[in-house]
KEKE-3310 file (N, C-alpha, C; in steps of 0.2 Angstrom, whole numbers, plus 5000, padded with zeros to 4 digits):
npx = (5004:5004:5008:4995:4985:4989:4989:4976:4971:4978:4973:4959:4962:4966:4955:4945:4950:4949:4936:4932:4939:4931:4918:4920:4921:4908:4900:4899:4913:4910:4901:4890:4890:4903:4911:4908:4913:4926:4931:4929:4939:4952:4952:4953:4966:4974:4972:4978:4991:4995:4993:5003:5014:5020:5022:5011:5013:5012:5016:5023:5030:5038:5025:5017:5006:5010:5007:5014:5024:5018:5011:4997:4983:4970:4954:4941:4932:4933:4944:4954:4954:4958:4971:4975:4974:4983:4995:4994:4998:5011:5021:5033:5032:5021:5020:5010:5012:5013:5003:4995:4983:4965:4962:4974:4975:4964:4967:4977:4969:4961:4970:4972:4960:4960:4956:4964:4970:4985:5002:5016:5030:5036:5025:5014:5020:5022:5009:5004:5012:5008:4996:5000:5003:5010:5013:5013:5023:5029:5038:5048:5054:5052:5053:5058:5054:5065:5060:5054:5053:5060:5072:5085:5095:5097:5087:5070:5072:5068:5069:5064:5067:5065:5066:5079:5094:5099:5112:5116:5112:5118:5131:5132:5129:5139:5150:5146:5147:5159:5164:5167:5159:5160:5173:5170:5158:5157:5162:5154:5139:5122:5113:5119:5121:5108:5103:5112:5106:5093:5081:5071:5077:5090:5086:5081:5092:5101:5091:5092:5105:5104:5094:5092:5098:5102:5110:5117:5129:5131:5121:5124:5138:5133:5125:5135:5143:5134:5132:5145:5148:5138:5139:5153:5152:5145:5146:5141:5128:5116:5117:5120:5108:5100:5107:5106:5092:5090:5096:5088:5075:5079:5080:5068:5060:5067:5062:5048:5047:5052:5046:5035:5040:5046:5059:5067:5067:5079:5088:5083:5084:5098:5100:5095:5106:5116:5113:5113:5127:5129:5122:5130:5142:5138:5134:5148:5153:5146:5149:5163:5162:5155:5165:5176:5169:5167:5180:5186:5179:5183:5197:5196:5191:5202:5212:5207:5207:5220:5225:5219:5225:5237:5239:5237:5244:5257:5258:5246:5231:5220:5227:5235:5225:5217:5228:5229:5217:5217:5228:5221:5211:5220:5226:5238:5247:5246:5253:5247:5246:5258)
npy = (4994:5010:5027:5036:5031:5029:5043:5046:5038:5043:5057:5052:5048:5060:5067:5060:5061:5074:5075:5069:5076:5088:5083:5082:5095:5097:5088:5079:5069:5056:5054:5043:5046:5051:5041:5031:5036:5039:5024:5020:5028:5025:5012:5012:5017:5009:4997:5002:5003:4990:4983:4989:4988:5000:5015:5029:5045:5061:5078:5094:5105:5120:5129:5119:5104:5087:5069:5054:5059:5065:5078:5085:5093:5102:5099:5104:5113:5108:5098:5108:5115:5106:5104:5118:5116:5107:5114:5124:5117:5117:5107:5097:5084:5070:5053:5039:5022:5006:4996:5005:5010:5011:5019:5025:5033:5041:5050:5058:5063:5071:5081:5087:5093:5105:5105:5104:5116:5117:5118:5115:5104:5097:5099:5093:5080:5076:5077:5065:5056:5055:5049:5036:5033:5025:5021:5032:5045:5060:5074:5088:5093:5093:5078:5066:5052:5037:5021:5005:5001:5009:5019:5032:5034:5037:5049:5046:5032:5017:5005:4988:4984:4973:4963:4962:4952:4941:4941:4953:4961:4954:4955:4970:4972:4966:4974:4985:4982:4980:4993:4998:5003:5016:5015:5007:5011:5020:5011:5000:4992:4999:4991:4988:5002:5006:4998:5004:5017:5015:5018:5012:4998:5001:5006:4995:4987:4994:4992:4978:4978:4980:4972:4961:4966:4979:4988:5003:5008:5000:5004:5017:5015:5009:5019:5029:5022:5022:5036:5040:5035:5041:5055:5056:5053:5065:5077:5088:5101:5098:5084:5084:5088:5077:5066:5070:5069:5056:5051:5058:5051:5038:5039:5043:5031:5021:5027:5026:5012:5009:5017:5013:5003:5001:4997:5001:5015:5021:5020:5027:5039:5042:5040:5051:5060:5055:5059:5074:5076:5070:5078:5089:5085:5084:5097:5102:5096:5103:5116:5115:5112:5122:5132:5128:5130:5143:5148:5143:5150:5163:5163:5163:5176:5183:5180:5187:5200:5203:5201:5211:5222:5221:5226:5240:5256:5258:5270:5276:5284:5275:5262:5264:5266:5255:5246:5250:5246:5232:5229:5233:5224:5213:5205:5208:5206:5192:5189:5187:5195:5197)
npz = (5000:4995:4989:4983:4989:5002:5007:5005:5016:5027:5027:5030:5043:5049:5048:5054:5068:5070:5070:5081:5091:5090:5094:5107:5112:5111:5117:5134:5139:5141:5135:5124:5110:5108:5114:5105:5093:5097:5099:5085:5077:5084:5081:5067:5067:5074:5066:5054:5059:5063:5051:5042:5049:5055:5065:5068:5064:5069:5064:5065:5053:5049:5044:5041:5041:5045:5042:5045:5037:5026:5018:5025:5019:5024:5020:5026:5039:5052:5051:5048:5060:5070:5066:5068:5082:5086:5082:5092:5103:5103:5099:5092:5086:5087:5091:5088:5093:5090:5099:5106:5117:5117:5128:5131:5118:5120:5130:5124:5114:5122:5126:5114:5113:5120:5133:5144:5143:5140:5133:5124:5124:5136:5145:5140:5139:5153:5157:5150:5155:5168:5166:5163:5151:5138:5125:5116:5110:5113:5106:5106:5095:5077:5068:5056:5061:5064:5062:5066:5052:5045:5036:5037:5031:5016:5008:5006:5004:5010:5021:5027:5044:5050:5041:5038:5038:5051:5055:5053:5064:5074:5071:5072:5084:5092:5089:5093:5107:5108:5106:5093:5083:5078:5070:5060:5054:5042:5032:5032:5024:5019:5026:5038:5043:5043:5055:5064:5065:5069:5080:5088:5088:5094:5106:5113:5112:5122:5133:5135:5140:5153:5158:5166:5177:5189:5186:5185:5179:5169:5159:5158:5152:5141:5135:5131:5124:5113:5111:5108:5094:5087:5089:5084:5071:5066:5055:5048:5051:5048:5050:5063:5069:5065:5072:5085:5088:5086:5097:5107:5105:5108:5121:5125:5122:5130:5142:5141:5142:5154:5164:5172:5181:5196:5200:5191:5192:5200:5190:5178:5184:5184:5171:5166:5171:5163:5151:5152:5151:5139:5130:5133:5126:5113:5110:5111:5100:5090:5092:5089:5075:5070:5073:5064:5053:5051:5053:5041:5031:5036:5033:5020:5017:5023:5014:5002:5007:5009:4996:4990:4997:4994:4982:4983:4984:4996:5003:5003:5009:5011:5013:5024:5034:5033:5038:5050:5055:5054:5063:5075:5076:5078:5067:5059:5070:5070:5059:5047:5036:5032)
capx = (5000:5007:5006:4989:4981:4991:4987:4968:4970:4980:4967:4953:4963:4966:4947:4942:4953:4946:4929:4932:4939:4925:4912:4921:4919:4900:4897:4904:4919:4908:4894:4890:4892:4910:4913:4908:4918:4933:4932:4930:4945:4957:4951:4956:4973:4977:4972:4983:4998:4996:4994:5008:5019:5023:5019:5008:5017:5009:5021:5022:5036:5036:5018:5013:5005:5012:5006:5019:5028:5014:5007:4989:4979:4963:4947:4935:4934:4935:4952:4959:4954:4961:4978:4977:4974:4990:5000:4994:5001:5018:5025:5037:5029:5019:5020:5006:5015:5010:5000:4992:4976:4959:4962:4979:4973:4959:4971:4980:4964:4959:4975:4970:4953:4961:4952:4968:4974:4993:5006:5024:5032:5037:5020:5011:5024:5020:5002:5003:5016:5003:4990:5002:5003:5017:5013:5012:5029:5029:5044:5048:5057:5049:5057:5055:5058:5067:5055:5056:5054:5062:5080:5085:5102:5095:5080:5065:5073:5065:5071:5061:5072:5063:5067:5087:5097:5101:5119:5118:5110:5123:5138:5132:5128:5146:5153:5143:5149:5166:5165:5171:5155:5164:5179:5167:5151:5158:5164:5149:5133:5116:5109:5122:5119:5101:5103:5116:5102:5086:5081:5069:5082:5095:5083:5080:5100:5102:5088:5095:5111:5103:5087:5092:5103:5098:5117:5117:5135:5130:5117:5129:5142:5130:5123:5141:5144:5130:5133:5151:5148:5134:5142:5158:5148:5143:5151:5137:5123:5109:5118:5120:5102:5097:5109:5103:5086:5090:5098:5082:5072:5081:5079:5060:5058:5068:5058:5041:5048:5053:5043:5030:5045:5048:5066:5071:5068:5086:5092:5080:5086:5105:5100:5094:5112:5120:5110:5115:5134:5129:5120:5135:5146:5134:5135:5154:5155:5143:5153:5169:5161:5154:5172:5179:5166:5168:5188:5187:5176:5187:5203:5195:5191:5208:5215:5204:5209:5227:5226:5217:5229:5245:5238:5237:5250:5258:5258:5240:5227:5216:5231:5237:5218:5216:5233:5227:5211:5220:5232:5217:5209:5226:5227:5245:5250:5246:5257:5242:5246:5266)
capy = (5000:5016:5033:5040:5026:5030:5049:5045:5034:5048:5061:5050:5048:5066:5070:5056:5063:5081:5075:5067:5083:5092:5081:5082:5099:5098:5083:5076:5065:5049:5053:5037:5048:5051:5034:5027:5039:5035:5017:5020:5031:5021:5005:5013:5019:5002:4993:5005:5002:4983:4981:4992:4988:5006:5020:5035:5051:5068:5082:5101:5108:5125:5130:5113:5098:5081:5063:5050:5062:5066:5084:5085:5099:5101:5101:5105:5117:5103:5096:5115:5117:5101:5106:5123:5115:5104:5119:5127:5113:5118:5101:5095:5079:5065:5046:5033:5017:4999:4994:5010:5007:5016:5024:5030:5037:5046:5056:5062:5068:5076:5086:5091:5096:5111:5105:5105:5122:5115:5118:5113:5096:5095:5098:5087:5073:5075:5075:5058:5051:5054:5045:5030:5032:5023:5021:5039:5048:5067:5076:5094:5094:5090:5074:5060:5046:5030:5016:4998:4997:5014:5020:5038:5035:5041:5052:5042:5025:5013:4997:4986:4982:4966:4959:4961:4946:4940:4941:4960:4962:4951:4960:4976:4971:4964:4979:4990:4980:4982:5000:4998:5005:5021:5015:5003:5013:5022:5005:4995:4993:5002:4988:4990:5009:5006:4996:5010:5022:5013:5020:5006:4993:5004:5006:4988:4984:4996:4989:4972:4978:4980:4969:4957:4968:4985:4991:5010:5009:4996:5007:5023:5013:5008:5026:5033:5019:5025:5043:5041:5035:5045:5062:5056:5053:5071:5082:5094:5104:5093:5077:5085:5088:5070:5061:5073:5067:5049:5049:5059:5046:5032:5041:5042:5024:5018:5029:5023:5005:5008:5021:5009:4998:5005:4995:5005:5023:5024:5020:5033:5046:5041:5041:5060:5063:5055:5063:5079:5075:5068:5084:5094:5083:5085:5105:5103:5095:5107:5121:5113:5112:5130:5136:5126:5133:5151:5148:5143:5157:5169:5162:5165:5183:5185:5180:5192:5207:5202:5202:5219:5226:5221:5230:5246:5260:5258:5277:5279:5284:5268:5257:5265:5265:5248:5243:5251:5242:5226:5229:5233:5216:5207:5202:5210:5203:5185:5189:5184:5199:5198)
capz = (5000:4995:4985:4984:4994:5008:5008:5007:5022:5032:5027:5034:5051:5052:5048:5060:5075:5070:5071:5088:5095:5089:5098:5114:5113:5111:5123:5139:5136:5143:5130:5120:5104:5110:5115:5099:5088:5099:5096:5078:5076:5087:5077:5061:5068:5076:5059:5050:5062:5063:5043:5040:5053:5057:5069:5065:5067:5068:5065:5062:5051:5047:5045:5038:5045:5041:5045:5043:5032:5020:5020:5025:5017:5027:5016:5030:5044:5058:5050:5049:5068:5073:5064:5072:5089:5086:5082:5098:5108:5102:5098:5085:5083:5091:5088:5091:5093:5090:5105:5109:5119:5116:5133:5129:5113:5123:5134:5119:5111:5127:5126:5108:5113:5123:5139:5149:5142:5140:5128:5126:5125:5142:5149:5137:5141:5159:5157:5147:5160:5174:5165:5162:5143:5136:5119:5113:5112:5112:5105:5105:5088:5071:5066:5053:5064:5061:5065:5064:5045:5040:5037:5036:5027:5010:5008:5001:5003:5015:5022:5034:5048:5052:5036:5037:5041:5058:5056:5053:5071:5078:5069:5075:5092:5094:5086:5098:5114:5108:5104:5087:5078:5074:5066:5054:5051:5035:5028:5031:5020:5020:5031:5045:5044:5046:5061:5068:5067:5071:5088:5091:5090:5099:5114:5114:5114:5128:5138:5136:5144:5161:5158:5172:5182:5190:5187:5182:5176:5163:5156:5157:5148:5134:5132:5130:5117:5107:5109:5104:5086:5084:5089:5080:5064:5064:5050:5046:5055:5048:5053:5071:5070:5064:5077:5092:5088:5087:5105:5111:5104:5112:5128:5126:5121:5137:5148:5140:5144:5161:5169:5177:5184:5201:5201:5187:5194:5200:5183:5174:5187:5182:5164:5165:5172:5159:5145:5151:5149:5132:5126:5132:5120:5106:5109:5110:5093:5087:5092:5084:5068:5069:5073:5058:5046:5051:5052:5034:5028:5038:5030:5012:5017:5024:5007:4998:5010:5007:4988:4988:5000:4991:4977:4985:4986:5004:5006:5001:5016:5012:5014:5031:5038:5033:5041:5057:5057:5055:5069:5080:5077:5078:5061:5059:5075:5069:5053:5042:5030:5031)
cpx = (5005:5004:4999:4984:4982:4989:4980:4968:4972:4975:4961:4956:4963:4959:4944:4944:4949:4939:4928:4933:4934:4919:4914:4920:4912:4897:4902:4907:4916:4902:4894:4892:4900:4913:4914:4913:4925:4935:4933:4937:4951:4956:4955:4964:4977:4978:4978:4991:5000:4997:5001:5014:5023:5019:5015:5011:5014:5014:5020:5030:5034:5029:5013:5012:5006:5009:5009:5023:5025:5010:5000:4986:4972:4958:4941:4937:4936:4942:4957:4959:4958:4969:4980:4978:4982:4995:5000:4998:5009:5023:5028:5033:5026:5018:5016:5010:5011:5008:4997:4985:4971:4960:4968:4978:4968:4961:4975:4974:4961:4963:4973:4964:4954:4958:4957:4973:4982:4995:5013:5025:5031:5030:5015:5013:5022:5013:5001:5006:5011:4998:4993:5002:5010:5018:5012:5018:5028:5037:5043:5050:5053:5055:5055:5058:5060:5063:5057:5057:5056:5069:5080:5092:5101:5088:5076:5067:5072:5066:5068:5066:5070:5064:5075:5088:5099:5108:5121:5117:5116:5130:5138:5132:5136:5151:5152:5147:5157:5169:5169:5166:5158:5169:5176:5161:5152:5159:5159:5143:5127:5113:5112:5121:5112:5099:5106:5111:5095:5085:5077:5073:5087:5093:5083:5087:5101:5098:5089:5101:5110:5096:5087:5096:5100:5105:5116:5123:5134:5126:5122:5134:5139:5129:5129:5144:5141:5131:5140:5152:5143:5136:5148:5157:5146:5148:5147:5131:5117:5110:5118:5113:5098:5099:5107:5096:5085:5091:5091:5077:5073:5080:5072:5057:5060:5065:5051:5043:5049:5050:5038:5034:5049:5056:5069:5071:5075:5089:5089:5083:5094:5105:5100:5102:5117:5119:5112:5122:5134:5127:5126:5140:5144:5136:5143:5156:5151:5146:5159:5167:5159:5161:5176:5176:5168:5176:5189:5184:5181:5193:5202:5194:5198:5212:5213:5207:5216:5229:5225:5223:5236:5244:5238:5243:5251:5257:5251:5236:5223:5221:5233:5231:5217:5221:5231:5222:5213:5224:5227:5214:5214:5228:5236:5249:5251:5251:5253:5244:5254:5268)
cpy = (5006:5022:5035:5037:5028:5037:5050:5043:5040:5054:5059:5050:5054:5069:5066:5058:5070:5081:5073:5073:5087:5090:5081:5089:5101:5094:5082:5070:5057:5048:5047:5040:5048:5046:5030:5030:5037:5029:5016:5022:5027:5014:5007:5014:5012:4997:4995:5002:4994:4980:4984:4992:4995:5011:5025:5041:5058:5073:5089:5102:5114:5128:5125:5108:5092:5075:5057:5053:5066:5073:5084:5092:5099:5103:5102:5109:5113:5101:5103:5117:5113:5102:5112:5121:5111:5108:5122:5123:5114:5112:5101:5090:5074:5058:5042:5026:5011:4998:4999:5008:5013:5021:5028:5035:5043:5052:5060:5066:5072:5081:5091:5095:5103:5111:5106:5112:5122:5116:5117:5106:5093:5094:5093:5080:5071:5073:5067:5053:5050:5050:5039:5028:5031:5022:5026:5043:5055:5070:5083:5096:5090:5085:5067:5054:5040:5026:5010:4997:5004:5015:5027:5040:5039:5043:5047:5034:5022:5007:4995:4982:4975:4961:4958:4955:4946:4942:4949:4963:4960:4954:4966:4976:4969:4970:4984:4989:4982:4988:5002:5000:5011:5021:5010:5006:5015:5016:5000:4997:4997:4998:4989:4997:5010:5004:5001:5015:5021:5014:5014:5001:4995:5004:4999:4984:4987:4993:4982:4972:4978:4976:4964:4960:4975:4990:4998:5011:5005:5001:5014:5021:5012:5014:5030:5029:5021:5032:5044:5040:5039:5052:5061:5056:5060:5076:5088:5095:5100:5086:5078:5084:5081:5066:5063:5069:5060:5047:5052:5054:5040:5033:5041:5036:5020:5021:5026:5015:5004:5012:5018:5003:5001:5003:4999:5012:5025:5025:5026:5039:5047:5043:5049:5063:5063:5058:5071:5080:5074:5074:5090:5091:5084:5093:5106:5102:5100:5114:5121:5114:5119:5133:5134:5129:5141:5152:5148:5148:5162:5168:5165:5172:5186:5185:5185:5198:5207:5203:5209:5223:5226:5225:5238:5250:5260:5265:5280:5279:5277:5262:5258:5264:5258:5244:5244:5247:5235:5225:5229:5227:5211:5203:5202:5206:5195:5184:5186:5188:5201:5194)
cpz = (5000:4990:4988:4989:5000:5011:5009:5014:5028:5032:5030:5041:5053:5053:5054:5068:5076:5072:5079:5093:5095:5093:5105:5117:5114:5118:5129:5136:5137:5138:5126:5113:5103:5110:5109:5094:5090:5097:5089:5075:5078:5083:5070:5062:5070:5070:5055:5053:5062:5056:5040:5043:5055:5061:5064:5068:5065:5068:5062:5059:5047:5048:5042:5043:5042:5045:5041:5036:5026:5022:5019:5023:5019:5022:5019:5036:5051:5057:5052:5057:5071:5072:5067:5079:5090:5087:5089:5104:5108:5103:5092:5082:5089:5088:5091:5090:5092:5097:5109:5110:5117:5122:5133:5124:5116:5127:5129:5116:5115:5127:5121:5109:5117:5131:5145:5149:5143:5134:5130:5127:5131:5146:5146:5139:5148:5160:5156:5152:5165:5173:5163:5155:5141:5129:5113:5115:5109:5111:5104:5098:5083:5069:5062:5057:5061:5066:5063:5058:5041:5041:5035:5031:5020:5010:5003:5000:5010:5017:5028:5037:5049:5046:5034:5041:5047:5060:5056:5060:5075:5076:5073:5081:5095:5093:5092:5104:5113:5107:5098:5081:5074:5069:5060:5051:5044:5030:5027:5026:5023:5026:5038:5047:5047:5053:5065:5069:5068:5079:5092:5093:5094:5106:5116:5116:5121:5134:5140:5140:5151:5162:5165:5179:5185:5190:5183:5177:5169:5158:5154:5151:5141:5130:5129:5123:5111:5106:5105:5096:5083:5084:5084:5073:5061:5060:5048:5051:5055:5050:5061:5072:5071:5070:5084:5092:5089:5094:5109:5110:5108:5119:5130:5127:5128:5142:5148:5143:5151:5167:5174:5181:5190:5203:5197:5188:5196:5194:5179:5178:5184:5174:5162:5165:5167:5152:5145:5149:5141:5128:5127:5127:5114:5105:5107:5103:5088:5086:5087:5077:5066:5068:5066:5052:5046:5050:5045:5030:5029:5033:5022:5012:5018:5018:5002:5000:5007:5000:4987:4991:4997:4985:4977:4987:4994:5007:5006:5008:5017:5015:5022:5036:5039:5038:5049:5060:5059:5061:5075:5081:5078:5073:5059:5064:5073:5062:5047:5035:5028:5026)
residu = (MET:SER:GLY:MET:LYS:ASP:ILE:LYS:ILE:TYR:ILE:ARG:ILE:ALA:ARG:GLY:MET:ALA:GLN:LEU:VAL:GLY:LEU:ILE:ARG:LEU:TYR:ASP:PHE:LYS:HIS:PRO:ILE:VAL:GLN:ASP:LYS:LEU:LYS:SER:VAL:HIS:LYS:GLU:ILE:THR:ASN:PHE:ILE:ASP:THR:ASN:LYS:LYS:SER:ILE:ILE:LEU:ALA:LYS:SER:ALA:ASP:ALA:PHE:PHE:LEU:ASN:GLY:GLU:ARG:ILE:GLU:PRO:ASP:ASP:LYS:LEU:THR:SER:LYS:PHE:ILE:GLU:GLU:PHE:PHE:ASN:LEU:GLN:LEU:GLY:SER:VAL:GLU:LEU:GLU:ALA:GLY:VAL:SER:ALA:GLU:GLU:PHE:SER:PHE:PHE:ILE:TRP:THR:MET:SER:GLY:LYS:GLU:HIS:MET:SER:GLY:ALA:ASP:LYS:VAL:LYS:GLN:PHE:LEU:SER:ASP:LYS:LYS:VAL:VAL:HIS:ILE:ILE:VAL:ARG:ALA:ALA:THR:PHE:LYS:LEU:VAL:GLN:GLU:ASN:GLU:ASP:ILE:ILE:LYS:LYS:GLY:GLU:PHE:ILE:LYS:ILE:GLU:GLU:LEU:PRO:ALA:GLN:ILE:PHE:GLU:LYS:PHE:SER:LYS:ASP:PHE:ASN:ASP:GLY:LYS:VAL:SER:GLU:LYS:LEU:ASN:ALA:GLU:ASP:LYS:ASN:TYR:LYS:THR:VAL:ALA:HIS:ASN:SER:SER:PHE:LEU:ALA:GLY:LEU:LEU:SER:ASP:SER:VAL:GLU:ASP:LYS:ASN:ILE:THR:GLN:ASP:LEU:GLU:LYS:ALA:LEU:TRP:LEU:LEU:ALA:ASP:TYR:LEU:ILE:ASN:GLU:ILE:GLY:THR:ALA:LYS:GLN:GLU:ASP:ILE:ASN:ARG:LYS:ILE:LEU:GLU:ASP:VAL:LYS:ASP:LYS:LEU:PHE:SER:MET:TRP:GLN:ASP:LYS:PRO:GLU:LYS:LYS:PRO:ILE:LEU:GLN:ASP:MET:GLU:LYS:THR:TYR:VAL:ALA:ILE:ASN:ALA:ALA:LEU:GLN:LEU:LYS:GLY:LEU:VAL:LEU:LEU:TYR:LYS:LYS:HIS:LYS:LYS:GLU:LEU:GLU:THR:THR:PHE:ASP:LYS:ILE:ARG:ALA:ILE:LEU:GLN:LYS:LEU:PRO:THR:ASP:SER:GLN:LEU:TYR:GLN:LYS:THR:LYS:LEU:GLU:LEU:GLU:ASP:ILE:GLY:LEU:LEU:LYS:GLN:ASN:ILE:PHE:LEU)
# end
């Protein structure tokens, strides 16, 4: 199923959610009309997820609304209002995962109705967390998620991860535990790279590292093994944005898996601390990239200034004034123009 058929389903799902939000504004949430519509929309969503083996992702990018990467152009007032309400929540994206229950879905729709008067990813996340919602992931940033069946290595190219050969997972897992992913990533094929950037698989891999132990050090080590190769891979601002969001997505998925397990609470607390350090490392990498970029641009500018300066008479006012300005900013002291 693809192409126009997908888009029609997405439009129908968006319209169904819009109608449901509209009904909540008219009736009590427990009203039979609301509950019937809730069951109907939830059924269509879960049927889609089960049939296509992928989540449903609502996302905002610029002033446009997307459902699983397809731009949705509203063709009725209710859908337009629904999109407006989604924008008012000030979220980047919301993912409805496989296993989302009707009750979990109802809490998300409740936030869309504006009844809670909330906005911002942190507040919506907290609300859903308080309601024990684990199959709906809220993100502050817009992000075309790497799901169980998708690959972001090349735009428009999708790989079903469940169809990859088992030896790919075994090879990656071994390289990961040995801390060798960074040195092998560029040389490996796209299947290996898919696994290396699949947040669902990576969250499972990290979860396995502490599955039967509650040893924070094991998770901290695993998180840094993940962060090391993702940060090391960054060479552009776009790649920095993608890899940052993969790390955030892994964190969200681990939190969803463990938030209802009291024995994991200390690990979750320490995970937050580790992520503070990882975010600092990401920021450092970004600053280094920024410095390199501007340094290169400045060197090009310096070369142009020097070329022009060498053409001017040394006794001219412009030459003398420029020389003084260069001295003031320290360029002559660095012998850049000598």
